[in-house]
C-alpha positions as CSV (number, residue, x, y, z in Angstrom):
1,M,-13.5,-18.8,15.6
2,S,-11.7,-22.1,15.1
3,T,-9.1,-22.9,12.5
4,S,-8.5,-26.3,11.2
5,T,-5.7,-27.6,9.1
6,S,-6.0,-30.5,6.8
7,T,-3.2,-32.6,5.8
8,T,-3.2,-34.0,2.3
9,T,-1.0,-37.0,1.5
10,S,0.2,-37.2,-2.0
11,T,-0.4,-40.4,-3.8
12,T,2.4,-39.8,-6.3
13,A,6.1,-38.8,-6.3
14,S,7.3,-35.8,-8.2
15,V,10.5,-35.3,-10.2
16,S,12.7,-32.3,-11.2
17,T,16.1,-32.1,-12.8
18,H,18.8,-29.7,-14.0
19,I,22.0,-30.1,-15.9
20,L,25.4,-28.4,-15.3
21,D,28.1,-28.7,-17.9
22,T,31.2,-29.1,-15.7
23,S,33.6,-28.7,-18.6
24,V,32.7,-25.0,-18.9
25,G,31.2,-24.4,-15.4
26,R,27.8,-23.4,-16.8
27,P,24.2,-24.7,-17.0
28,A,23.5,-26.9,-20.1
29,G,20.5,-25.3,-21.9
30,G,18.5,-26.8,-24.7
31,V,19.0,-30.5,-23.7
32,A,15.9,-32.6,-24.5
33,V,14.7,-34.6,-21.5
34,R,12.2,-37.5,-21.7
35,L,10.4,-38.8,-18.7
36,C,9.2,-42.4,-18.4
37,A,7.6,-44.3,-15.5
38,R,6.6,-47.8,-14.5
39,T,4.5,-49.3,-11.7
40,G,6.8,-52.1,-10.7
41,R,10.2,-53.6,-11.4
42,D,8.8,-55.9,-14.1
43,A,6.2,-53.5,-15.6
44,H,6.7,-51.9,-19.0
45,W,7.9,-48.3,-19.2
46,Q,5.3,-45.7,-20.0
47,A,6.5,-42.6,-21.8
48,L,5.0,-39.6,-20.1
49,G,6.4,-36.8,-22.3
50,G,9.3,-34.5,-22.1
51,S,10.8,-31.1,-21.9
52,A,14.1,-29.3,-22.6
53,T,16.4,-27.5,-20.2
54,D,16.1,-23.8,-20.1
55,A,19.1,-21.3,-20.1
56,D,19.5,-22.1,-16.4
57,G,19.8,-25.8,-17.2
58,R,16.5,-26.6,-15.6
59,C,13.4,-28.5,-16.7
60,K,10.5,-26.7,-15.1
61,D,7.6,-28.5,-16.9
62,L,8.2,-32.2,-16.6
63,P,4.9,-34.2,-16.7
64,A,3.4,-35.4,-13.4
65,L,3.9,-39.0,-12.5
66,P,0.9,-41.3,-12.5
67,E,-0.4,-42.9,-9.3
68,G,1.4,-46.1,-8.5
69,T,4.7,-45.1,-10.0
70,T,7.6,-47.0,-8.5
71,H,10.4,-46.4,-11.0
72,V,11.3,-43.3,-13.1
73,R,13.6,-43.0,-16.0
74,L,15.0,-39.7,-17.3
75,D,16.5,-39.8,-20.8
76,F,18.8,-36.9,-21.6
77,A,19.6,-36.4,-25.3
78,V,23.1,-34.8,-24.8
79,E,24.6,-35.4,-28.2
80,P,22.9,-32.4,-29.9
81,Y,23.9,-30.2,-27.0
82,F,27.6,-31.2,-27.4
83,E,27.5,-31.0,-31.2
84,T,26.1,-27.4,-31.1
85,S,28.2,-26.2,-28.2
86,A,31.6,-27.8,-29.2
87,K,33.1,-24.6,-30.5
88,N,31.8,-22.6,-27.5
89,Q,33.3,-25.2,-25.1
90,A,36.7,-25.1,-26.9
91,D,36.7,-21.3,-26.7
92,A,35.9,-21.4,-23.0
93,Q,38.8,-23.8,-22.3
94,Q,41.9,-22.1,-23.4
95,D,44.0,-25.3,-23.3
96,A,41.4,-27.6,-24.8
97,P,41.8,-28.7,-28.4
98,A,39.0,-27.6,-30.6
99,N,38.5,-31.1,-32.0
100,R,38.9,-33.9,-29.4
101,D,39.5,-37.5,-30.5
102,S,37.4,-38.1,-33.6
103,G,35.0,-35.3,-32.8
104,A,32.3,-37.8,-31.9
105,V,30.3,-37.4,-28.7
106,F,31.4,-40.2,-26.4
107,F,28.0,-40.4,-24.5
108,P,25.3,-39.5,-27.0
109,E,22.6,-40.0,-24.3
110,V,22.4,-40.4,-20.6
111,V,19.7,-42.5,-19.1
112,I,19.1,-42.4,-15.3
113,T,16.7,-44.9,-13.7
114,F,15.7,-44.6,-10.0
115,A,13.1,-45.8,-7.6
116,V,10.5,-43.5,-6.1
117,T,8.1,-43.5,-3.2
118,A,4.7,-41.8,-3.2
119,G,4.6,-38.4,-1.6
120,E,8.4,-37.8,-2.0
121,H,10.0,-35.2,-4.3
122,Y,13.1,-36.3,-6.3
123,H,15.5,-33.7,-7.7
124,V,18.0,-35.4,-9.9
125,P,20.9,-33.1,-11.1
126,L,23.1,-34.3,-13.9
127,L,26.7,-33.1,-13.9
128,L,27.9,-33.5,-17.5
129,N,31.1,-33.2,-19.5
130,P,32.1,-34.5,-22.9
131,F,33.7,-37.7,-21.4
132,G,31.7,-38.5,-18.3
133,Y,28.8,-37.6,-16.1
134,S,27.6,-37.9,-12.5
135,V,24.2,-37.9,-11.0
136,Y,22.8,-37.7,-7.5
137,R,19.6,-37.1,-5.5
138,G,19.5,-33.5,-4.8
139,S,17.2,-31.4,-2.7
């Protein structure tokens, strides 16, 4: 009896993301995330669909990338998240004022654009707070 293994090479990249709200040290649930892709630096963006982060701050159902994708854009709609969680955040931070500045969200959206290679997986975590954010390629 012989066994054979076949190797399948993926012709597309894959993407996942999650969001941590560093101002409260918790996942950011309920944030809408839109995924777009293009097939070259000068190509037009193609909207692929979206999802929302779950209670663990993760998007588990982002659409698959089309073959030939070279660039990906993740659009995070963070303004509604901060508007609905502002009171909870102030309560979680004992020394934080309940109403910071004008009460307006400083970054209403976060857009992350990155290059991809077929066959690779890209996990892109967003570390978020009311006045800044950071992003990196995770594992």
